[in-house]
N, C-alpha and C positions, 0 to 999 in steps of 0.2 A: 565163807559160809554165813547164811543169814541167821539172825537170832530168831527165836520163836515169835517174838513180838513183830519183827520185821516181816517174817513169813506170813503171819496172820494178817497184817496190814496189807500186804501185797495181794493175798487171796481175796480179802474184803474189797479191795479196790477193783480187782478184776470182776468179781461178782456184781458189784454196783453198776458196772458198765454193760452187763448183759441185758438184752431185751427180754421181756417177760416170756415171750414165745421160746426163746433159746434156753432160758432158765428152766422152764417147764420140761423141755426136751432133755436137758441134762439131768434133771431130777428123776425122770422116768428111766433114763439109761442107768443111773446109779442104783435105783431100786431093783431093776432087773438083775444087775450084776451082784448086788448083795444077796438077793434071793437065790441065785445060783450057788453062792458060797455056803448057804445054810444046809445042814443035814435034812434029809427027807423026814426023819422022825422028829417031832417037836422037841425043842430044847428051850430052856429059859432064856429070854431075850430082855436085855435092858436097853432102852432107847430114849428118845426125847421127842417132844412135840416141837416142830419147827416154828421159829419166830423170825419175823423180818426177812432178811435176805438169806436165811439158812436154807439148805437143801430141803425140799418138800418131800418127806418120806411117809406122809400120811397114807397113801395108797398101799405101801408096803406094810405098814402097821395094821391096816384093816385086813389085808391078806393073811398076815400072821395070826391075828385073832380068829379069823374064819377057819384057819387050818389047825387050830388048837394049840398054838404055841403060847406058853405062859409069858405074858408081856408085862414088864415093869417099867413105869415112867417116874421121873423124879418129881418131887414136890417138897415144899417146905412145911415142916411140922415145928412151928415156933421159929427158932433160929437154925434148926437142923435141916439139912438136905437129906431126904430119905427117898427110897423107891417104894412105890405101891403098885400092886397088881392092877392092871387095867382090864376091865371086863368089856368095855366098849370105848369108843372115842367121842360119842355124842354128848356125854355128860361132863366133859372136861371143862374145868374152870381155869381161867388165866391166873397165874401166880406171878411172883416176882421174877 
């Protein structure tokens, strides 16, 4: 059985070998699947803004906001990681 670190390294290696076109297709597929799993009535969602080779879920986040889901994203407040409610994605500032 792989350790968490080995599994993460393996996934990162596979992701780094994907062509941009394939990465975008996989991201869209994952977003569709996640959307199917959510209840129709808005519930609070905690998520992240993708960085680097991470799965691009920005389209899903925009859909959630448009449909009235309360969306919380992580940010640093001093040294603490906290979640703040996002009203839109246009005014997001990069953090650590």
